[in-house]
KOLBATI-772800 format. One record per residue (C-alpha): residue in one letter; chain; x, y, z. Coordinates in steps of 0.001 Angstrom, whole numbers. Example, Ala and Ser with C-alpha at 12.3 -4.5 7.8 and 13.67 -1.06 7.14 Angstrom:
 residuo cadena       u       v       w
       A      A   12300   -4500    7800
       S      A   13670   -1060    7140
END
This chain:
 residuo cadena       u       v       w
       M      A   -6283  -13040   -4484
       K      A   -9935  -12002   -4478
       L      A  -10707   -8503   -5783
       A      A  -13939   -6612   -5132
       L      A  -15026   -3301   -6642
       I      A  -17016    -482   -5035
       G      A  -18494    2120   -7373
       G      A  -18326    2574  -11116
       H      A  -16261    5739  -11457
       G      A  -12597    6613  -11784
       H      A   -9869    4328  -13031
       H      A  -10077    1087  -11006
       S      A   -6504     282  -12042
       L      A   -6513   -3070  -10232
       L      A   -8929   -4437  -12824
       Q      A   -5942   -4732  -15156
       L      A   -4566   -7410  -12836
       A      A   -7841   -9354  -12880
       A      A   -7883   -9957  -16627
       P      A   -7221  -13552  -17745
       G      A   -3731  -14538  -16631
       G      A   -3562  -11848  -13943
       N      A   -2815  -12376  -10262
       L      A   -6201  -11084   -9038
       E      A   -9664  -12579   -9470
       L      A  -12699  -10309   -9637
       V      A  -15271  -11859   -7304
       A      A  -17792   -9119   -6507
       L      A  -19158   -5687   -7427
       A      A  -21129   -3199   -5335
       G      A  -22559     203   -6113
       D      A  -21549    3292   -4182
       G      A  -25076    3987   -3008
       R      A  -25485    6787   -5573
       D      A  -25855    4936   -8898
       N      A  -25333    1565  -10557
       E      A  -22457    2522  -12847
       V      A  -20405    -327  -11381
       L      A  -22447   -2722  -13549
       K      A  -20585   -1443  -16621
       F      A  -17707   -3690  -15568
       Q      A  -19764   -6680  -16662
       S      A  -18170   -5994  -20047
       S      A  -14643   -5964  -18592
       P      A  -12158   -8713  -19545
       A      A  -12062   -9501  -15818
       W      A  -15763  -10367  -15730
       H      A  -16934  -13974  -15421
       S      A  -20166  -15689  -14474
       G      A  -19101  -16201  -10869
       V      A  -18905  -12478  -10021
       A      A  -21487  -11545   -7380
       C      A  -23335   -8208   -7517
       F      A  -24421   -6363   -4382
       S      A  -26489   -3244   -3727
       H      A  -24638   -2384    -498
       F      A  -20847   -2434    -244
       E      A  -20821   -3206    3489
       Q      A  -22773   -6409    2825
       M      A  -20389   -7302      16
       L      A  -17316   -6841    2199
       D      A  -18837   -8933    4995
       E      A  -19979  -11795    2790
       V      A  -17151  -11959     252
       Q      A  -14223  -10929    2474
       P      A  -11985   -9958    -466
       G      A   -8228   -9773    -173
       I      A   -8231   -6308   -1766
       V      A  -10917   -3780   -2702
       S      A  -10853   -1128   -5425
       I      A  -12906    1983   -4636
       G      A  -14200    4396   -7280
       C      A  -17373    6181   -6173
       Q      A  -18801    9504   -7221
       Y      A  -15811   11553   -6147
       A      A  -17279   13204   -3050
       F      A  -18207    9883   -1442
       H      A  -15032    7807   -1113
       A      A  -14596    8191    2646
       A      A  -17483    5885    3629
       A      A  -16134    3043    1492
       C      A  -12608    3599    2862
       R      A  -13953    3481    6408
       A      A  -15773     240    5674
       A      A  -12628   -1390    4296
       L      A  -10368    -229    7122
       A      A  -12875   -1306    9776
       R      A  -12758   -4823    8301
       N      A   -8962   -4835    7852
       I      A   -9294   -5069    4067
       P      A   -6599   -3239    2036
       A      A   -7961    -759    -491
       V      A   -6844    1177   -3546
       C      A   -9045    4252   -3737
       E      A   -9695    6854   -6395
       K      A   -8974   10393   -5299
       P      A   -9802   12193   -3157
       V      A   -9995    9636    -366
       A      A  -12065   12165    1609
       N      A  -14145   15219     723
       T      A  -13827   17099    4021
       L      A  -11028   17613    6538
       E      A  -13200   15907    9159
       E      A  -13569   12798    7004
       L      A   -9846   12788    6319
       E      A   -8896   12961    9991
       E      A  -11377   10205   10808
       L      A   -9706    7990    8204
       D      A   -6290    8905    9568
       V      A   -7293    7809   13079
       L      A   -8854    4605   11769
       S      A   -5780    3790    9676
       R      A   -3652    3757   12835
       S      A   -5717     976   14399
       S      A   -6496   -1017   11254
       Q      A   -4325   -3852    9989
       A      A   -5030   -2621    6454
       R      A   -4142     520    4526
       V      A   -5756    2737    1917
       I      A   -3608    3734   -1074
       P      A   -4698    6476   -3508
       E      A   -4612    6101   -7300
       F      A   -1634    8444   -7724
       T      A    -515    6510  -10787
       M      A    1692    9307  -12122
       R      A    4412    8234   -9691
       W      A    4968    5197  -11903
       Q      A    5447    7217  -15093
       P      A    9153    7042  -16062
       A      A    9565   10796  -16638
       F      A    8337   11685  -13143
       S      A   10361    8877  -11561
       A      A   13452   10226  -13343
       A      A   12729   13730  -12062
       A      A   12401   12552   -8473
       S      A   15636   10562   -8742
       A      A   17537   13511  -10242
       V      A   16479   15872   -7450
       R      A   17465   13364   -4774
       S      A   20880   12916   -6375
       G      A   21553   16628   -5857
       G      A   22111   17368   -9539
       I      A   20167   20645   -9540
       G      A   21268   21773   -6073
       D      A   18716   23109   -3606
       V      A   15148   23272   -4887
       V      A   13933   26870   -5173
       L      A   10941   27024   -7515
       V      A    8509   24309   -8656
       S      A    5627   24430  -11092
       G      A    3177   21639  -11838
       Q      A     345   21389  -14354
       K      A   -2610   19118  -15091
       S      A   -4736   20018  -18108
       Y      A   -7652   18117  -19702
       P      A  -10382   18786  -22256
       F      A  -13840   18904  -20716
       K      A  -15622   16923  -23452
       T      A  -18652   15160  -21910
       R      A  -18727   14613  -18180
       P      A  -21203   12707  -15966
       S      A  -24084   14672  -14460
       F      A  -22622   14416  -10953
       Y      A  -19932   16904  -12034
       Q      A  -22654   19560  -11983
       T      A  -22619   20042   -8206
       R      A  -19807   20386   -5676
       E      A  -21723   18095   -3314
       T      A  -21237   15124   -5641
       Y      A  -18183   16130   -7710
       C      A  -15897   17414   -4889
       G      A  -14149   20123   -6932
       T      A  -11428   20293   -9559
       I      A   -8577   20822   -7093
       P      A   -9244   17525   -5211
       W      A  -10064   15609   -8415
       V      A   -7585   16920  -11004
       G      A   -5128   19142   -9141
       I      A   -4332   16506   -6525
       H      A   -2148   14604   -9014
       A      A     105   17652   -9419
       I      A     -38   18302   -5668
       D      A    1416   14835   -5158
       F      A    4052   14841   -7890
       V      A    5265   18352   -6992
       R      A    5850   17223   -3409
       W      A    7290   13822   -4325
       C      A    9633   15011   -7067
       S      A   10858   18119   -5232
       G      A   11324   16441   -1849
       R      A    9767   19501    -197
       E      A    6783   19650    2150
       Y      A    3873   22069    1950
       E      A    3614   24852    4520
       T      A     933   27244    3203
       V      A   -1405   27438     223
       T      A   -3352   30238   -1402
       A      A   -5660   29275   -4256
       I      A   -8078   30647   -6842
       H      A  -10595   28685   -8882
       G      A  -13594   29381  -11072
       N      A  -15722   28360  -14035
       H      A  -15758   30410  -17242
       S      A  -16630   27812  -19872
       Q      A  -19142   25296  -18476
       P      A  -22317   27086  -17322
       D      A  -24252   23804  -17204
       Y      A  -21711   22433  -14707
       P      A  -21545   25156  -12031
       G      A  -20038   22774   -9469
       C      A  -17076   21917  -11715
       E      A  -14357   24559  -11832
       D      A  -12681   24730  -15236
       H      A   -9498   26244  -13778
       A      A   -7586   26412  -10512
       V      A   -4279   27963   -9439
       L      A   -2384   27197   -6222
       L      A     511   29180   -4781
       C      A    2340   27177   -2124
       E      A    5124   27922     325
       M      A    7241   24824     873
       S      A    9915   23685    3278
       G      A   13473   24912    2834
       G      A   12255   28247    1472
       A      A   10991   26746   -1790
       C      A    7744   27771   -3450
       A      A    5423   26104   -5935
       V      A    2752   27090   -8423
       I      A     246   24405   -9427
       T      A   -2461   24743  -12080
       A      A   -5317   22449  -13041
       D      A   -7857   22996  -15800
       F      A  -10491   21557  -18112
       L      A   -9594   23993  -20888
       R      A   -7410   21869  -23172
       P      A   -8769   21898  -26744
       T      A  -10182   18609  -27974
       T      A   -8017   18993  -31090
       A      A   -4798   18996  -29049
       P      A   -2371   16186  -29956
       S      A   -2852   14405  -26606
       R      A   -5746   14103  -24163
       N      A   -3877   15500  -21168
       D      A    -997   17947  -20777
       D      A     991   17127  -17630
       R      A    4049   19186  -16806
       L      A    6606   19635  -14048
       R      A    9405   22187  -13831
       I      A   11876   22375  -10952
       M      A   14472   25131  -10703
       G      A   17402   24617   -8355
       T      A   20479   26544   -7307
       R      A   22682   24562   -9749
       G      A   20337   23475  -12496
       S      A   16811   22718  -13637
       L      A   14667   19891  -14871
       E      A   11457   19731  -16829
       V      A    8903   17002  -17498
       R      A    6793   17587  -20582
       D      A    5223   15268  -23158
       G      A    6349   12276  -21120
       V      A   10041   13245  -21281
       C      A   12321   14452  -18482
       R      A   15032   16969  -19415
       L      A   17857   17894  -17033
       C      A   20080   20928  -17427
       E      A   22940   21281  -14918
       E      A   25179   24335  -14633
       G      A   28152   23897  -16980
       S      A   26652   20923  -18868
       P      A   24378   20638  -21891
       E      A   20779   19559  -21457
       R      A   20248   15802  -21444
       L      A   17297   13436  -21358
       L      A   16750   11238  -18318
       T      A   15136    7829  -18615
       M      A   13791    5237  -16221
       P      A   12409    1759  -16902
       E      A    8708    1373  -17592
       Q      A    6779     429  -14474
       D      A    3440   -1302  -13911
       A      A    1290    1164  -11969
       A      A   -1455   -1356  -11224
       Q      A    1005   -3848   -9738
       G      A    2708   -1027   -7881
       L      A    -575      80   -6319
       L      A   -1326   -3489   -5281
       D      A    2106   -3934   -3714
       C      A    1707    -693   -1756
       A      A   -1796   -1587    -561
       L      A    -579   -4979     638
       G      A    2347   -3420    2501
       Q      A    4944   -4979     195
       S      A    6227   -1568    -941
       A      A    6478    1888     639
       F      A    6678    3672   -2720
       L      A    3255    5213   -2025
       T      A    1739    5290    1469
       W      A   -1312    6376    3428
       H      A     776    9314    4649
       D      A    1183   10449    1033
       A      A   -2582   10191     560
       H      A   -3201   12144    3758
       V      A    -774   14943    2856
       A      A   -1997   15412    -722
       T      A   -5671   15219     226
       R      A   -5259   17648    3100
       L      A   -3461   20164     888
       A      A   -6131   19774   -1824
       L      A   -8967   20352     634
       L      A   -7196   23340    2209
       A      A   -6602   24765   -1270
       R      A  -10282   24345   -2130
       D      A  -11166   26170    1101
       S      A   -8648   28883     274
       A      A  -10175   29403   -3160
       D      A  -13709   29481   -1746
       R      A  -12818   31898    1059
       R      A  -10088   33888    -707
       E      A   -7657   33377    2178
       K      A   -4325   31678    2823
       Q      A   -4355   28279    4563
       T      A   -1510   26947    6726
       F      A    -440   23332    6414
       P      A     700   21393    9527
       S      A    4439   20874    9703
       A      A    5826   17602    8400
       P      A    9316   16156    7834
       T      A   11029   16672    4488
       I      A   11026   13625    2199
       L      A   14479   12120    1866
END
């Protein structure tokens, strides 16, 4: 299957499947209209002399007609590329956030209903065994009814591209970093968001005023549950791992915790035990979801997480609570 890339930022997980021996073939690259960072993939194992390079992604999509497109623009500009793919019925895996405004998000939602294709976000943490084990344990009823959830994403700042300096190009830390925790809190707990109140700010990076170094979300969820989500760029560079991702779910009959890539379950009356799940291929999983061969991750999941992230960013900017539209509980 032919793979095309738009933009040179983010993870572009599908490239892993276009390396020699993979089931995708990289056929074309196009910039996002902001820079030419996409050309760095000329050094990728997936690169070969037959890859075509385009200045405009619409032209690339029309001429190449790929079977799948991977989108990774400067983070505030994904919606235009998603629109272009959906309008041409080309499935896409897109870096987050898929949209930078609620208006863009609703436009994509309308377009997705008429398109034969779908856009899937790079929520790769769903394929990590510890988070899969947590979701399975909650659905089995082992901890009873979910009451309290906390999620964390923490990174060192190190050196970041210049587009992080402004909100207009970066999008904000809640939609870029916090959105992973927004998704895994919802997915693992099986609860839907109802309201969000958020705070964010920048204490450590004066040269990057558009990039918040911390954010905190307080969410009311369905079934009377509540969640606290934090995201930051404050992790020391000397820490033992690059990122510090955590999940804690407290239920009426037990608790579980994901930390350091391990899921621990403690049920009332039983000693704590470790939960394991098989390793999974996130890149293949994303491809399967984009092609409609799996419902493990859907456009609805992208829409919910992106909407909550954008509402949380608005809440933090305005210092006011935001209400999330009602939605059915995940089963």
